[in-house]
C-alpha positions in Angstrom: -0.1 -0.1 -0.1 3.1 2.7 0.2 2.0 3.3 -4.0 -1.5 4.2 -3.0 -0.7 5.8 0.2 2.4 8.3 -1.7 -0.5 8.7 -4.8 -3.4 9.7 -2.4 -0.5 12.6 -0.6 0.0 13.6 -3.6 -3.8 14.2 -4.8 -4.6 15.7 -1.7 -2.6 18.8 -3.1 -4.4 19.3 -6.9 -6.0 21.6 -7.1 -7.8 21.2 -10.2 -9.2 17.8 -8.8 -9.6 19.8 -5.0 -12.4 21.8 -7.1 -14.1 19.5 -8.7 -14.0 17.5 -5.9 -15.7 20.1 -3.6 -18.3 21.6 -6.3 -19.7 18.3 -7.4 -21.9 16.0 -6.6 -19.9 12.7 -6.9 -17.6 14.1 -4.4 -20.0 14.9 -1.8 -21.5 11.8 -2.1 -18.2 10.0 -1.6 -16.8 12.2 1.4 -19.8 12.0 3.6 -19.0 9.4 5.4 -15.7 10.9 6.9 -17.2 14.2 6.7 -20.1 15.4 9.2 -21.6 17.8 6.5 -21.1 21.2 5.8 -22.3 23.4 8.3 -21.8 24.0 12.2 -25.2 22.7 13.0 -24.9 19.5 11.1 -21.4 19.3 13.0 -23.5 19.7 16.3 -26.2 17.4 14.9 -23.4 14.7 14.9 -21.8 15.2 17.6 -25.2 15.0 20.1 -25.3 11.5 17.9 -21.8 10.3 19.2 -22.4 11.5 22.2 -25.6 9.4 22.1 -23.4 6.5 21.2 -21.8 6.5 24.5 -19.0 8.6 23.2 -17.2 11.9 23.1 -16.0 13.8 19.8 -13.6 16.5 19.2 -15.3 19.2 16.6 -13.0 20.1 13.8 -13.5 23.2 10.8 -11.9 21.6 8.0 -9.4 24.4 6.6 -5.9 25.3 6.3 -3.6 28.1 5.1 -6.1 30.9 5.0 -5.1 33.8 3.0 -5.5 36.6 4.7 -6.0 37.9 8.5 -10.0 38.3 8.1 -9.5 34.8 6.9 -8.2 33.5 10.2 -10.2 35.8 12.6 -13.3 34.2 10.1 -11.6 30.4 11.0 -11.5 31.5 14.6 -15.4 32.9 15.2 -16.7 29.5 13.8 -14.8 27.8 16.7 -15.9 30.7 19.3 -19.7 29.4 17.5 -19.0 25.9 17.9 -17.9 26.7 21.8 -20.6 28.5 22.8 -23.3 25.7 22.2 -20.6 23.1 23.2 -21.7 24.7 26.6 -25.0 25.4 26.3 -26.2 22.4 24.6 -24.4 20.2 27.7 -22.2 17.8 24.7 -19.1 15.9 25.4 -17.5 17.6 22.9 -13.8 19.7 22.7 -12.3 21.5 19.9 -9.9 20.9 17.3 -7.2 23.4 15.6 -4.8 24.2 12.8 -2.4 26.8 13.2 -2.0 27.2 9.6 -6.4 28.4 9.9 -5.5 30.3 12.6 -3.2 32.7 9.9 -0.1 31.6 11.2 2.3 31.4 7.9 1.1 35.1 7.6 1.8 36.3 11.1 2.4 33.8 13.9 1.2 36.8 16.7 -1.8 36.9 15.2 -2.1 32.9 15.1 -1.3 33.0 18.8 -3.9 35.7 19.5 -6.4 34.1 18.3 -5.8 30.7 19.6 -5.2 32.0 22.3 -8.3 33.4 22.8 -9.6 30.0 22.2 -8.2 28.2 24.7 -9.5 31.2 27.4 -13.5 30.6 25.7 -12.7 26.9 26.0 -11.7 27.3 29.7 -14.5 29.1 30.4 -17.0 27.1 28.8 -15.2 23.9 30.4 -14.1 22.3 27.4 -10.8 22.1 26.1 -8.8 23.1 22.4 -6.4 20.9 20.6 -3.9 22.4 18.2 -3.5 19.9 15.6 0.0 18.8 13.9 0.5 19.5 10.5 3.2 19.1 8.1 7.0 19.2 9.9 7.5 22.4 8.9 4.7 23.6 11.7 6.2 21.1 14.3 8.4 23.0 16.0 6.2 26.0 15.9 3.0 24.1 16.9 4.8 22.7 20.4 6.2 25.7 21.4 2.6 28.0 20.9 0.9 24.9 22.6 3.5 25.0 25.7 3.0 29.4 25.5 -0.2 28.7 25.5 -0.3 26.3 28.5 1.5 28.9 31.0 -1.2 30.6 32.3 -3.0 29.1 34.8 -6.3 29.2 33.5 -5.6 27.5 30.4 -3.9 24.7 32.3 -5.7 21.4 31.4 -7.0 23.4 28.9 -5.4 22.8 26.2 -3.2 20.5 23.9 -1.2 19.3 20.8 -0.5 16.2 18.5 2.3 13.8 18.1 2.6 12.0 14.9 5.1 8.6 15.5 6.8 8.6 12.5 8.4 11.7 13.0 12.4 10.6 14.6 11.7 13.6 17.3 8.6 12.5 18.5 10.3 11.0 21.8 12.1 14.1 22.8 8.9 16.1 21.4 6.6 13.7 24.2 9.6 13.9 27.0 9.1 18.0 26.9 5.4 17.7 26.6 5.2 15.7 29.4 7.8 17.5 31.5 5.3 20.4 31.3 2.2 17.9 31.9 0.4 18.8 28.4 -1.5 16.8 26.9 -1.0 14.7 23.5 -2.8 13.3 21.2 -1.0 10.2 19.8 -1.3 9.1 16.1 0.7 8.0 13.1 0.7 11.1 10.8 -0.9 11.6 8.0 1.7 14.0 5.7 3.8 12.4 3.1 7.7 13.4 4.7 11.2 12.6 3.7 13.0 9.7 5.1 15.6 12.0 6.7 12.5 13.1 8.6 10.7 10.3 9.7 10.1 6.5 9.6 10.3 5.0 6.3 9.1 1.5 7.2 5.6 0.8 9.1 6.7 -1.7 11.4 9.2 1.5 12.5 6.6 3.7 12.7 4.4 1.2 14.9 7.1 0.2 17.1 7.7 4.0 17.7 4.0 4.2 18.1 4.0 1.9 20.7 6.6 3.0 22.8 5.0 6.6 23.1 2.6 4.9 24.1 4.0 3.6 26.8 5.5 6.7 28.1 2.1 8.5 27.7 0.1 6.6 29.7 2.0 6.1 33.1 2.1 9.9 32.9 -0.9 11.0 35.0 -1.7 13.1 32.3 -4.9 12.1 30.4 -3.7 11.4 26.9 -5.4 9.9 23.9 -4.4 7.4 22.0 -5.6 7.4 18.4 -5.4 4.5 16.2 -7.9 2.4 14.2 -5.0 -0.5 14.2 -6.5 -3.5 16.2 -2.2 -4.6 16.9 -2.2 -0.7 18.8 -5.1 -0.4 20.3 -4.3 -4.4 21.8 -1.0 -2.9 22.8 -2.2 -0.3 24.5 -4.9 -2.4 26.6 -2.3 -4.8 27.3 0.0 -2.2 28.8 -2.7 -0.2 30.4 -3.3 -3.7 32.1 -0.3 -5.1 33.2 0.5 -1.6 34.7 -2.6 -1.1 36.3 -4.0 1.6 34.7 -7.5 2.7 34.7 -9.6 2.6 31.5 -10.7 5.8 32.2 -7.4 7.1 33.0 -6.5 7.6 29.5 -8.9 7.5 25.8 -8.8 5.5 22.6 -9.1 8.2 19.4 -10.8 7.8 16.3 -12.2 8.9 12.5 -16.2 9.9 12.1 -16.9 6.8 9.7 -13.9 5.0 10.6 -14.2 1.6 11.4 -17.9 2.0 13.9 -17.8 -1.2 14.9 -14.1 -1.3 16.8 -15.8 2.4 18.7 -18.5 1.0 19.8 -16.8 -2.4 21.1 -14.2 -0.2 23.0 -17.1 1.4 24.6 -19.1 -1.8 25.7 -15.8 -3.1 27.0 -15.7 0.1 29.4 -12.8 2.2 27.6 -13.2 5.6 26.6 -14.1 6.6 23.2 -13.7 10.1 21.3 -14.5 10.4 17.9 -12.7 13.3 15.5 -15.8 14.7 14.1 -14.5 16.9 10.6 -16.5 19.4 8.7 -16.9 22.5 6.4 -16.5 22.9 2.5 -12.6 22.4 2.2 -12.8 18.8 3.0 -10.9 17.6 0.0 -7.5 17.2 1.3 -8.7 15.9 4.8 -10.1 13.4 2.4 -7.8 12.3 0.3 -5.4 12.5 3.4 -7.7 9.2 5.3 -7.2 7.2 2.2 -3.4 7.8 2.1 -3.8 7.1 6.1 -6.0 3.6 5.0 -6.4 3.1 1.0 -8.7 0.6 2.0 -11.6 3.1 2.8 -11.2 3.5 -1.2 -13.2 0.1 -1.3 -15.2 0.2 1.3 -16.5 3.5 -0.3 -16.6 2.3 -3.4 -18.6 -0.5 -2.7 -21.2 1.1 -0.7 -21.4 4.4 -3.4 -22.5 1.4 -6.1 -24.7 -0.5 -3.5 -27.9 0.7 -5.0 
């Protein structure tokens, strides 16, 4: 599957195909398995449904690399609406934010200011902001920013970050974040990275994922183990049992529309599960990266698409 992964990642940056897919009935039908809809209300409806199945969720307004400060502020406003609704509707939910969507490429101070406003709002609403991780060009800046945001007393425990197991540097990053007691979402990674920065072989990524999970779980900080890989899930369950780590001291995290059977099975077994719910009109890059992560999703979509 490495060839398919590379093809899907390359296609995720194809502007012509993106324009066609995001504006076609075909594209919307294909993406609907993994994207909750186009509007805030669509996302909130999906969140309520996930909650009814005994799972938490994280809401993500899709989009990245905005082109103006106004676009960045508009993106932040969507998240403020989500945070208000989470509090008002008593949803078991938080939000996931990309810094490039907050204007990181335009002005890092603007991105910090907008992210800070969201974290302060989340603290007031008794919820949480996760800064999503993007390509390796943003890794250091993202970690530095979450560290800075976390220093305020009101913000402590209200902001976290994502660590990608395929990067060589992730062990050092986890060590730093644990020293600062910052919550981590551990995933394998979904961007195309050179062999100079990331493990090229899946087996090595898996080994690093397990190694990092074993650092996170006993830390006393509440972390998310984000994977649909049953071997990684079993390794996590086994390690937690061996160390006497209770099922409510961490959570498994999975993507909307992916392995719903596994999500329900984990909940039935007493584990906490959080479903990552993306929504919005700028869904194409996200959709293609999901296919890159798990090319089998393409065959699942095709089978269901032509069922009728």
